[in-house]
N, C-alpha and C positions, 0 to 999 in steps of 0.2 A: 815068934818069927816076925820080923819087922816088915813094913810095907816098902816096896820098891819106889824110889823117888826119881823124878826126871832130873837131869843135870840142870843146874841153875844157869840160864842163858847169860847171866851177868857175872859168871864166875871169874875169878882173877885171871885164869888161864885164857879164857876167851877174850876178855877185855884187853889183854896184852898181845893178842894175836895180831900181827901186822895186817893180814887180809881183812880181819874183822874191823880193825881201826880204820882202814881205808874205806870200807863200806859205810861205816858210821859218818866219816868225814864227808863223803859224797851225798849222803842223805841230808846232813845238816846244811851243806853248801847249796844243794838243790832247793831247799826250803826258802833260802834268801835270794834266789835269782828272780829276774823279772817274769820268768815263765810260771812261777807260782801265782795262782789267781788272787790269793789273799794279799801277797806282797804287791802285785801289780795294782790292785784296787787301792791299796794304801798309798802308793806313790802317786797315782792319778788323782786321788782325793786331795793330797797335799798340793799338787800342781794346780788343781782347780780352785782350791781355797786361796792360793796366792794370787791367781788370776782375778778371782772375784774381789779380793781385797784391793787390788790395784784399780779395778773398775769402780769399786765403791769410793775409793779415794778420789778418782777422777771426777765422779759425779758430784762429790762434795765440793771439789774445787770449782766445778762448773756452777753450782748453786751459789757459792760464796761470791763469785765474780759476775754473776748474772750472765753467764755464757750460754748461748743457744747453738745447737747443732746446725751446720750449714747443709742445705740441700745439695745432694750430689749432682754434678752436671749430667745432662742426658747422654746416654751411651748409644747413639744411633749407629756408629761404626767405630772402627779401630784407628781411624785417621789420627796421626800424631802431628804435632807442630814443634818447632824449635823453641818456642816460648817456654820459659821456666815458670812453673806455678809457685813453688815454694821459695821462701826467702833465703833458705840455707840448705845445703846438702847434708843429709843426716846419715851418718854411718858409712859414707863413701868418700870422705875427705882424702884418705890416703890414695884410693884408686884414681880419684880425679886428678890429684897432683902428679901422680905417676904418668897418666896419659898425657896431660898437658906438657910435662917435661919431655916426653918422647916426641910429641908433635913439634916442639921447638928445638929439638936437638939439631945442631948444625950438620950432622952427618946425613940427615934426611936430604940435604941438598944434592947429595951424590946420586940419589935415585930420582927417576922421572916421576914415579908414583909409588906410594906404599899403601898397603891395606892392613888396617887394624880390625880386630873383632872384639866385641863385648858379648860374652856368652853367659846365660843364666836362665833359671826357670822363670815361668811367668810370675810377675810381681816382685822379682828380685831387684828391680830398679835399673834395668838396662837403659831404657829410654830416658829416665830422669838423669842418670849419670851422663849420657851422651848430650843431653840438653845443657847441663852445667858446663861441660867441656866446650861445647859449641858456642856458648855465650860468655865464656871467660874473656876478659878484656885483652889478655896477652895473646890469646888465640886469634881474636878479631884483628889485632894489629899485625899479626904475623902473616895471615893469609889475605891475598888480594880479593878473593871471592869465597864466600861460604854459602853452601846450599844444603837444604834438608829435604829428603824425599822419603815418604812413608810407603814402603813396599807392601807390607802386611801379608795376609795369608793368600791373597790372590796369586794367580800364576805369575811367574817372573817374566813379565812382558817387557822386552827391551825397548820397543817403540814407546810404550807408555811411560817408562822411566825417563827416556830422553825428553819426551814432551814435558814431563814434570820438571826436569832440570831447566829446560828453556823457559817454562812459565815462571819458575822461581826467580830466574836471572833477569828476564826481560819483561815479564808480564804478558807475553804473547806466545801462544802455542797453536796458532791457527793453521800453520803449515801442516799438510797431511802426508805428503809423499815421504818415503823413507830417505830418499836422497836429499830433499830439501831440509828435513830435520837434521840430518848429519851435517849438512853445510852450516846450518844455523848453530849447531852445537860447537863446531870448530871455531866459529866466529866468537862465541861467548867465552870459550875456554882458552883461546889462543894465547899460548905462552904465559898464562897466569898461574900463579901458585894458588891452588884452590883446595878447600876442604869440602868434601861431600859426605854427608851422613845418609846411609841407606838403613832406615829403621825397620825393624821387625821383618827380617828376611826369613823365609821358610824353604824356598826352593834350593835343591842341590843339583840342578841341571847345569853341569859344567860347560856344555856347549854354549848355552845362552849367556852364562857369566863371562866366558872368554870373548864372546862377541861384544858385550857391553864394555868389558875392560879394554879391548882394542880401541873402541870408539872414544873412551875416556883418556887413554894414554897418549894417543898420537898428538893431540893439541895441548897436552898438559905442560905447565911450567915445572921446573925442577923443584922437588920438595912437596909436591901435591900429595894429599892423603885422602883415602876413602875409609870411613869408619862404618863397620857393619854391626848392627845389633841383631842377635838371634837367640832362640832357645836351644838350637841344635848345634852341637859341636861339629857335626858333619858339614853344615853350611860353611863354617869357618875353614874347614879343611878344603872344601871345594874351591873356596875363594883364595886359598893359599895365604890366609891372613897371618901376619906376624908383625908385632906381638899379639898374642891371644890373651885377653883378660877374662878369666873365669870368675864370676861373682859368687862369693860365698854368702850364705844366709846371714842376715843381720843378727847382732846380739840381742838378747832380751831387752836390754836397756834402750838400744837404738830402735827396736821395734815398737816399744812403748812410746818413745818420743815421737816417732813417725805417726803412730796412731793418734796421739793427741793433736799433732800438727794438722793431720788430714781431717779429723773429725770436728775439731773445735777451733782450728786456727791458732792454737796456743803457741 
């Protein structure tokens, strides 16, 4: 009497069973997904190795040419300026040319004032892109007046923004009453085609924005433009900005080039 044996789990019948095949396929597929901790660690190890190799290459270049890291500027506050720090725009040439082209479009003359937005996460290069556009020679020639105001995370204070505009344009913001400030603003903007950059806007208070827009529109010359930079798409919507430029993250190559430029002035 022979011993009973269990059916072979790898018998031909089971291996050709469609359900069994599908199960095996999912098991194998699951092993090679990013959810598998072994595969995840392998991929991360490769990425880290590549990053370290790039850093090592950069350090070797630094030693070869006797380059020394520059001390970062003090970061007391988030106040920004229109001055461009880098000698060239890295990874944003296409966006810059697109915005400049839109600013110079003759059809803008039909509108009293237009609002553009540059939207992206922190560090995406919104302010830098706006600086390059602001300082482009074609833009300088096109607009009769160019103004830069950093709004930042503070409350969207209409009076303070008006004061900043007056100070940038005339060097004097000593007037205190709202009526006097509005009168001075009208004198400065009177029938001029101007470009105003409102950098780093956070507030989505539509009522305050409408108040500021009314003050900026009434004395504006045809073809005037306001550029708003913000991290929040909701801000662009509140300000009814069009066109809306959403910045994508830089490529690995552009990020590496920007890192070299910022760290070593390469």
